[in-house]
N, C-alpha and C positions, 0 to 999 in steps of 0.2 A: 504494500500500500504506500502511496506517495506521502511525503511528509505533510503536504498541504491538507490531505484528507485526514491524517491523524491529528492534526492540530485544530481542526474545525471544532467549534463548540457543539455540544450535543443540543438537539432541538428542544425547545421548551416543551412542546407538545406535538407529537406526531400522529395526526389524525388517521393516516393510512394504517399505522400499526394497530391502533384501536379497532379500526374497521375490519381488520383481518379476523378479529375474534367476535365481533358483534354483527357482522354482515350489514353494517350501516343502520342497524336498529337504534334509532335515537333514544327510545325509552331505556334500552339496555345500557347505552352509553351514559345516559344521565344517572342511572343506578350505579354503574361502576365508578363514575366520578364522585358520587356521594359516599360510596364505600371508601374510596381513596381519601377523601376529606376526613372521614371518621378515623381511618388508620393513621393519617398524618397527625391528627389531634392527639391520639393515644401515644404515638411514638415520640412526638415532641415533648409531651408531658413526661414520658419515661426518660427521655434524654436529659431533660432539665433536672429530674430527681435522681439521676444515676449517681451512685456513690462508688461504683467499682467498674472496671473496664468490661466485665462480662455483661452487666446490665446495659451499659452504654452501647457496646457493639451490637447486642441483640436488638435494641430499639432502632439503631441506624440501619442495620441489615434488613430488618423487617420492612421498614419504610422504603428502602432501596428496591426491594423486590416488588412491592406493591406499585411503586412509581413506574418502574420499567415495564411492568405488566400491562399498564394502560397507555404507555407511550410518553410518559412524562420524563423524558430522558435527562434533561438538565437537573431535575430534582434527584433522579437516581445517581447522577454524578456527584451532586452535593452530598448525598448520603454516603457514597463510597469514600469521599474525602473525610467525612465525619467518622466513619467506621475505622479509618486508619489513624485518626488523630489521637494524640496522647492526652491525658487528663488536663494538662495545663492549657491545651487548645480547645477544650470542650465548649466553653462559652462562645468563642468565635465561630466554631463549627456549628453550634446550634443556631446561632444567628444566621449563618449562611444557609442552613437547611430551611429555616423559617422564611427567608427571602425567596428561596427557590420554590417553596410551597406557594407563596403569594403569586409568584410569576406563573407557576403551573396552573393554579386555579383560575387566574385571570384569563389565560389562554384557553383553558378547557371551557370556561363559561362563554367566552366569545365565540368559540366554535360551536358549542351546543345551542347557543341562542341565535346563530346565523340563519 
């Protein structure tokens, strides 16, 4: 793969990825977006409350998988970085994940409401 492709940022939301699993069913897409939002709320709360690396990594990893599953790839990348962060970096990593969530949900809502 060329370096320019490797360095491209992950898309905030890949509608084609989600459509592969939903067949373009807008009600199902909205349901999955709602489930991702609930998962994000739970995982962010767990990350903020984490007192040990196991709990931190589990929350970041769980949200990473949920995000990537629906095509919120930039959020997945933020979670990957958070999962790899050391305890000193947790506050900044959590803020990064929260921003990525906001971006993802704005893009998802714009797509679903189009």
